[in-house]
C-alpha positions as CSV (number, residue, x, y, z in Angstrom):
1,M,90.0,112.7,185.0
2,S,89.8,109.1,183.7
3,T,86.0,109.3,184.0
4,S,86.0,112.4,181.9
5,V,88.2,110.8,179.2
6,A,85.9,107.8,179.2
7,A,82.9,110.0,178.8
8,V,84.5,111.7,175.8
9,E,85.4,108.4,174.2
10,T,81.9,107.1,174.7
11,S,80.5,110.2,173.1
12,R,82.8,109.9,170.1
13,S,81.9,106.2,169.7
14,L,78.1,107.0,169.8
15,S,78.6,109.8,167.3
16,T,80.5,107.5,165.0
17,W,77.7,104.9,165.2
18,R,75.1,107.5,164.6
19,V,76.8,108.7,161.4
20,A,77.1,105.1,160.3
21,D,73.3,104.6,160.9
22,F,72.4,107.6,158.8
23,I,74.7,106.3,156.1
24,A,72.9,102.9,156.3
25,L,69.6,104.7,156.1
26,S,70.8,106.2,152.8
27,R,71.5,102.7,151.4
28,P,74.8,103.7,149.7
29,R,75.0,100.6,147.4
30,I,71.7,101.6,145.7
31,A,72.9,105.2,145.6
32,V,76.1,104.1,143.7
33,L,74.0,102.5,141.0
34,V,71.7,105.5,140.8
35,L,74.7,107.9,140.4
36,A,76.3,105.6,137.8
37,A,73.1,105.7,135.8
38,V,73.1,109.5,136.1
39,A,76.7,109.8,134.9
40,V,76.2,107.4,132.0
41,G,73.0,109.2,131.1
42,A,74.9,112.5,130.8
43,W,77.7,110.8,128.9
44,A,75.3,109.1,126.4
45,S,73.9,112.5,125.5
46,G,77.3,113.2,123.9
47,P,80.7,113.6,125.6
48,E,81.0,117.0,124.1
49,H,78.0,118.2,126.2
50,V,79.4,116.9,129.5
51,S,80.9,119.5,131.9
52,A,82.9,118.0,134.8
53,L,81.7,120.7,137.1
54,V,78.0,120.4,136.1
55,L,78.2,116.7,136.4
56,T,79.7,116.9,139.9
57,H,76.9,119.2,141.0
58,T,74.4,116.8,139.5
59,L,75.8,113.9,141.3
60,I,75.9,115.7,144.6
61,G,72.2,116.9,144.3
62,T,71.1,113.5,143.1
63,A,72.9,111.7,146.0
64,L,70.9,113.8,148.5
65,V,67.6,113.0,146.8
66,A,68.5,109.3,146.6
67,A,69.4,109.3,150.3
68,S,66.0,110.8,151.1
69,A,64.2,108.3,149.0
70,S,65.9,105.4,150.7
71,A,65.4,106.9,154.2
72,L,61.7,107.6,153.7
73,N,61.2,104.2,152.1
74,Q,62.5,102.7,155.3
75,W,60.5,105.1,157.4
76,I,57.3,104.0,155.7
77,E,58.2,100.3,156.0
78,R,59.7,100.5,159.5
79,E,57.0,98.2,160.9
80,L,57.1,95.7,158.0
81,D,60.9,95.5,158.2
82,C,60.6,94.0,161.7
83,H,59.1,90.9,160.2
84,M,61.9,90.2,157.7
85,R,65.3,88.8,158.6
86,R,67.0,90.7,155.7
87,T,65.7,94.1,157.0
88,A,65.3,93.6,160.8
89,A,68.8,94.9,161.5
90,R,68.2,98.2,159.7
91,P,68.5,101.4,161.8
92,L,64.8,101.9,162.4
93,P,63.5,98.4,163.2
94,S,66.6,97.8,165.4
95,G,65.9,101.0,167.3
96,R,69.3,102.6,166.6
97,L,67.5,105.6,165.0
98,T,64.1,107.0,165.9
99,S,61.2,107.5,163.5
100,R,61.5,111.2,163.9
101,Q,65.2,111.2,163.1
102,A,64.6,109.3,159.9
103,L,61.7,111.5,158.9
104,T,63.7,114.7,159.5
105,F,66.7,113.3,157.6
106,G,64.5,112.3,154.7
107,I,62.8,115.6,154.4
108,A,66.0,117.7,154.8
109,T,67.9,115.7,152.2
110,V,65.2,115.9,149.5
111,V,64.6,119.6,150.1
112,G,68.4,120.2,150.1
113,G,69.0,118.0,147.0
114,V,66.2,119.5,144.8
115,T,67.2,123.1,145.8
116,Y,70.8,122.3,145.1
117,L,70.0,121.0,141.6
118,I,67.9,124.0,140.8
119,L,70.6,126.5,141.9
120,A,73.7,124.6,140.7
121,V,72.4,122.7,137.5
122,N,69.0,123.5,136.1
123,V,65.3,123.2,136.7
124,A,64.8,120.2,134.3
125,T,67.4,118.2,136.2
126,A,65.8,119.0,139.5
127,G,62.4,118.1,138.0
128,F,63.5,114.7,137.0
129,A,65.1,114.1,140.4
130,L,61.9,115.2,142.2
131,A,59.7,113.0,139.9
132,T,62.0,110.0,140.7
133,W,61.6,110.7,144.4
134,L,57.8,111.1,144.2
135,L,57.3,107.9,142.2
136,Y,59.6,105.9,144.5
137,V,58.4,107.2,147.9
138,T,54.7,108.1,147.3
139,V,53.7,105.5,144.7
140,Y,56.1,102.5,144.6
141,T,56.7,102.1,148.4
142,P,53.0,102.1,149.4
143,M,52.1,99.9,146.4
144,K,54.3,97.0,147.6
145,T,51.6,96.0,150.1
146,R,48.7,96.5,147.7
147,S,49.6,95.3,144.2
148,A,52.0,92.8,142.5
149,Q,52.5,95.5,139.8
150,N,54.7,97.4,142.2
151,T,57.9,96.3,140.4
152,A,56.7,97.8,137.1
153,V,56.2,101.1,138.8
154,G,59.4,100.9,140.8
155,A,61.3,100.1,137.6
156,I,60.2,103.5,136.1
157,A,61.7,105.2,139.1
158,G,64.8,103.2,138.7
159,A,65.2,104.3,135.0
160,L,64.6,108.0,135.6
161,P,68.2,108.7,136.9
162,V,69.3,108.3,133.2
163,L,67.1,111.2,132.3
164,I,68.5,113.2,135.3
165,G,71.9,112.9,133.7
166,W,70.6,113.7,130.2
167,A,68.8,116.8,131.5
168,S,72.0,118.0,133.2
169,S,73.9,118.1,129.9
170,G,71.3,120.3,128.2
171,A,71.6,118.2,125.0
172,A,68.8,116.9,122.8
173,M,67.6,113.4,123.5
174,N,69.4,110.8,121.3
175,L,68.9,107.1,120.6
176,T,71.6,106.1,123.0
177,T,70.1,108.0,125.9
178,A,66.6,106.6,125.3
179,A,68.0,103.1,124.9
180,L,69.9,103.4,128.1
181,A,66.8,104.3,130.0
182,A,65.0,101.3,128.5
183,I,67.9,99.0,129.4
184,V,67.8,100.1,133.0
185,Y,64.0,99.7,133.1
186,L,64.0,96.2,131.6
187,W,67.0,95.0,133.7
188,Q,65.1,95.5,136.9
189,F,62.5,92.8,136.3
190,P,64.8,89.7,136.4
191,H,66.9,91.4,139.1
192,F,64.1,92.1,141.5
193,G,62.2,89.0,140.5
194,A,65.2,86.9,141.7
195,I,65.2,88.9,145.0
196,A,61.4,88.4,145.4
197,W,61.8,84.7,144.9
198,I,64.7,84.2,147.3
199,Y,62.9,86.2,150.1
200,R,59.3,85.2,149.2
201,D,58.6,83.8,152.7
202,Q,59.8,87.0,154.4
203,Y,57.8,89.2,152.0
204,E,54.7,87.1,152.7
205,R,55.1,87.5,156.5
206,A,55.5,91.2,156.0
207,G,52.3,91.4,154.0
208,M,54.0,92.6,150.7
209,K,52.3,91.5,147.5
210,M,55.3,90.6,145.5
211,L,54.6,88.5,142.4
212,S,56.4,85.6,144.2
213,V,53.8,85.8,147.0
214,V,50.7,86.3,144.8
215,D,51.7,83.4,142.6
216,P,53.7,80.9,144.8
217,S,54.3,78.6,141.8
218,G,56.7,81.2,140.4
219,R,55.4,80.7,136.9
220,R,54.3,84.4,136.4
221,L,57.6,85.6,137.9
222,A,59.6,83.4,135.7
223,R,57.7,84.4,132.6
224,Q,58.2,88.0,133.4
225,A,61.9,87.5,133.9
226,V,62.3,85.7,130.6
227,V,60.2,88.1,128.5
228,T,62.0,91.2,129.9
229,A,65.5,89.6,129.5
230,L,64.6,88.7,125.9
231,C,63.4,92.3,125.2
232,L,66.6,93.6,126.7
233,I,68.7,92.1,123.9
234,P,67.4,94.1,120.9
235,V,67.1,97.2,123.1
236,S,70.7,97.0,124.3
237,L,71.8,96.8,120.7
238,L,70.2,100.1,119.7
239,P,73.2,102.3,120.8
240,A,75.2,100.4,118.1
241,W,73.6,102.8,115.5
242,E,75.5,105.7,117.1
243,C,78.6,103.8,118.0
244,A,81.9,104.2,116.2
245,E,83.1,100.7,117.1
246,V,79.9,98.9,116.1
247,R,81.2,95.3,116.0
248,L,82.9,95.6,119.4
249,Y,79.8,97.0,121.0
250,V,77.4,94.4,119.4
251,V,79.6,91.5,120.5
252,W,79.8,92.5,124.1
253,A,76.2,93.7,124.4
254,L,75.0,90.5,122.8
255,A,77.1,88.4,125.1
256,L,75.8,90.2,128.2
257,G,72.2,89.9,127.0
258,L,72.4,86.2,126.2
259,A,74.0,85.4,129.6
260,Y,71.2,87.3,131.3
261,L,68.6,85.5,129.2
262,A,70.2,82.1,129.9
263,S,70.0,82.7,133.6
264,S,66.4,83.8,133.4
265,L,65.5,80.7,131.4
266,L,67.3,78.5,133.9
267,F,65.3,80.1,136.7
268,A,62.1,79.6,134.7
269,Q,62.9,75.9,134.3
270,R,63.9,75.2,137.9
271,R,62.2,77.9,140.0
272,D,64.4,77.3,143.0
273,D,66.6,79.4,145.3
274,A,69.8,78.2,143.6
275,S,68.7,79.4,140.1
276,A,67.3,82.6,141.5
277,S,70.6,83.3,143.3
278,Q,72.5,82.7,140.0
279,L,70.1,85.1,138.2
280,L,70.7,87.7,140.9
281,K,74.5,87.4,140.5
282,I,74.3,87.7,136.7
283,S,72.0,90.7,137.1
284,L,74.6,92.4,139.3
285,I,77.2,91.8,136.6
286,Y,75.1,92.8,133.6
287,L,74.2,96.4,134.5
288,P,77.6,97.7,135.6
289,A,79.1,95.9,132.6
290,Q,76.6,97.5,130.2
291,L,77.2,101.0,131.7
292,V,81.0,100.6,131.4
293,L,80.5,99.4,127.8
294,L,78.6,102.6,126.9
295,I,81.3,104.7,128.5
296,F,84.4,103.2,126.9
297,V,83.1,102.2,123.5
298,P,83.5,105.3,121.3
299,L,80.3,107.1,120.2
300,T,80.1,108.9,116.8
């Protein structure tokens, strides 16, 4: 009897771990940022156009597509991940999930997510979600081992969730929506530049052609971070034209932008791990704060 109970407990434990591994395969922290961009993209189209039910359906479908993109990214890079400490513990390189399980999960979630969006939301929303998935999985991921321009391509995929949210609202494109997509696009260069610098040795061992690997001096990476952070400031101020509380929005958006630029300039000057880590931390504050700002500062 005790043997049977032990077997049941072992089975439950294994099932729990298996679910946790599939969740890890979906990279929930990235999914949260994607879903936040979708929600704010819908809100920026005009609060009067946002339906709670439609937005819920949009978030569910997008979450499935995002889970697929992360899973298939890891499936494609499963051999490369073995060579990097930051990724070696992932479900595939560690052997906790098989290649077939990850591939099946990735295919099932993208088919389910796109189908769900078509049926529960609209074809345009599903189209933007599928375009994001295709760009991330079939272009950006293979490009990481072939060209240092992979970040520019990946940044497009990162900005498209804003348009998923906009399409779900059925509203016409406005300045705030377009600016938000541009903000998310530009934000990614200093953010991923900092990551590329911190883990440059691991990326090099894995054969990934990040800008920090192609140019070990870090000058090109630093220049890219500074230029995009500088461009981000005027772009982030564009929603002020449609904002009821113009002064409040401008003050906070400008403060966020200047802090991001200052961290980028510090990294450009020092080009060391400490300044890159600080830039990464500021980047993780900047985007959520900017999204919250667009939600809570009244639009006209």
